[in-house]
N, C-alpha and C positions, 0 to 999 in steps of 0.2 A: 385409522386400521378396519377393515370392514369384517361382519358378521361372520362365523365360520359357515352357517347356509348362505350366506350373500357370495364368499371364497369358492364355495361348491358350485353354486350356478355357475360362477364365472369361469370355472375347470371344464364343467360337462359342456356350457356354450361352446367353448371354443376347442375342445375336443371335436364335437361334430360328428362323433361315435362311440360308440359303448366305452366305456373304460372299468376296469377291475376295482372292485371296490376295495381290495387291499391297496392298490396304489393310490386311490383319492384318498384314504386315511392316510397313511404315507406322507402325500403330499400337504394333506391338511394339519398333520402332526396330533392326529388323534387316535384313541385307542378303538380297537373295533365296536366298543360297545357305544362309546361318546360317537362315533362316526354314525351307528346306527339311527341317533337321535337327532342330527343334524340332517341325515338324508330324508328322517320323517318331518321333521320340520320345515326342510324346503318343500318338499312336496307337497303339504297343506300351504304353504304360500303361494302356490301357483294354481289352484285350484280356482278356476273360472278366468286365468291368465291368457289363454289359449296355447300354452306351453304345456307338459307336464314330465315328470320322472317316469321312465319304463325302467324297471330292473328286475334282474335274474335273482338269482342264489347268488355270483358272483360277479356280477357287473349292472353298471346304471349308465342310463342316457337320457340326455333330454330331447324330447322329440314334441312334436307338435298333438296337442292334443284332441281324441277322435271329436268333440263337440265343433271343433274348428276344421274338420275335413270337406266340409261344402266349400269353405272359400277357398282353402286350399285348393281343394280341384279345380276349382275356377282358375287359380293362377298357373297351375301348371298346364291347362289347357293352353291360355292365353300364352304361355311361352314356346308350347310345343305347336303351336299355330304360324309362330313365326320364323321367319328363315332361320339358317344359322348364322350368318353374319362372317364376315370378313377374320375376326378375331379367333371365331370356334373353325373357319375352314384350316386357320392356320395353323391351329392348336392341332388339329386332327390330322394335317398333313406331316408336321413334324412326327406326331406319334407313330403315324404309318411309315413313313419313309425310315425313319430311326428304326422301327423294328418294336417300338416301346418305348419311354421316356420318361425320366422323373420330370417332376413339376420344375425344378430349377434349372433342368438340362432345357426346358420347352421354354420358359422364361429367357434363356440365355439368346437361345436361336431367334426367339421373336423379339427380345428386346424388350419388352412389358410386360407386367402381370397378367397371368393368363388363368387367372380363380375362376373367374366369371365363366369364360371359355370352358374349362374344366367342368364346371357344374351342367353346364346345358349341353356337352357332350356326356355326360353321365347320366342324367335325366332323359334325354333321349335314346340309351343305351346303345351309344355308337362306340365307348370307350367302358372299360373296368379296371379297375383299382385290384393291384398285388402286389405283395409286399417284393420289395426290391431284392434278388439273391445276390448282391455284391456288398448291398448294405440295408440289414434287416430293420432299421428304422427308418426308412424310407418309401414312401409308394411308388410305383412305376405303373403307368398306363397303359396300357396294349388296346389295341383294337379288338373289337367283339367281331362274331361272327355276323352280326346284324349290322355292323360297317362293312363289312364284306361285301354283304349283299346287295345292301344300300348301293355301292361305289359298282355294283357288276362285275366284281373278282372272285378268284376263288381263295387267293393269299395275298400279301401286298407285295411278293415280287412279279406280279401282275401289274403293277401299277406304273403308268408310263416315265421311262428314264427311272426307275427303280433303283438301278446301281450307281446309278451317278448322283441323284440327289440323296441317295441315304451314305454315300461316302461325305459327301459335304456335308451331311449334318451331322455326322459323326467326327469329322475334322472340327466343325464350329464347337462341340461338346468337347475336346480333347483341348483346345484351345485355351475353355474355360477353365479346365481341370489343372492345366499347368500354369496357366497366367498368375497366381498367387507364388508358388516355387519360383519364377523366373523373376517375377518383380523381387522377392525377397532377397537374390543374389545381387542384385544391381547394388 
């Protein structure tokens, strides 16, 4: 069994975004006062490690430490200097032609894990994350105005063969959503 600070470190690492302190305390089965001690312990243990805890009154997040900004900037510049690559272009196409998509939908259409492609597109500000209106627990990725400008179009409907390809991706996603129900009936 790992220590509470190590468990908190793991939760914040996996989340990859700010988490409510109340939720973290609940997951760790700690009272608010105990959680504050665990958070302080983790914060202290991370000093000089390249990552740090950033916190507000209600949330905490694991982020790159300010001291590491120079090396992180080099990495980002290197990543942004490279071409998007086939995977990122496929991911961008699914999002564009679908009018927004969840990671699961993108993975289903592409047949592979799209995490790295989504990260690349997010870093380049070509897509944005929004709460999925159909299921508040999921994130839906949408094109940004930067992506539309980069593609030289005013909206996704101006994409080549937009109606045809949108229908094709929608059919593939609907097939995925109905597949488990169909196989359970057999």
